[in-house]
Phi, psi and omega in degrees: 000142177269167181302320180298319180295319180295316179296319177296319179296312180296319178296319179295319178296317180297315179296319178296319178297312180297319180295320181291323178293321180293318180288325183297316181295318182287324179296318182295314182296320181292316183295316179292320178297320178293322180293327187282354185295318185253023184254160175299162187296324181293326177288324176298321179298320178295319179296318179295318178298323179295317178295317180296319179296320178297319177295319179294321179294325177295317178296322179297317179297318179295321182290322185269000183296334180247010182261151174228124184263151182291330180210169178294326180294320178296320178295318179294320179294317178298316180300315181297313181293318180298313181294322179297316179293321180294317181290330181282336182286147175045000000 
């Protein structure tokens, strides 16, 4: 492979990855929202919590993408606190 071929391959993989992440988030929210329309209120709350948890996990991935933790325990503690605060908000 030549340098040009490698760059085209890496660029294509990067674009595909970004496109799939953008589509994955919107598909999940729409599907859960559509399912929750005709269900009892307690089931709707679970569906809303599921959508909110997915959003919080997405924010967590964005927040930790540039972080490096001193230990696995520190990373787990940050993740736990971040998700708890995110789920408690709004």
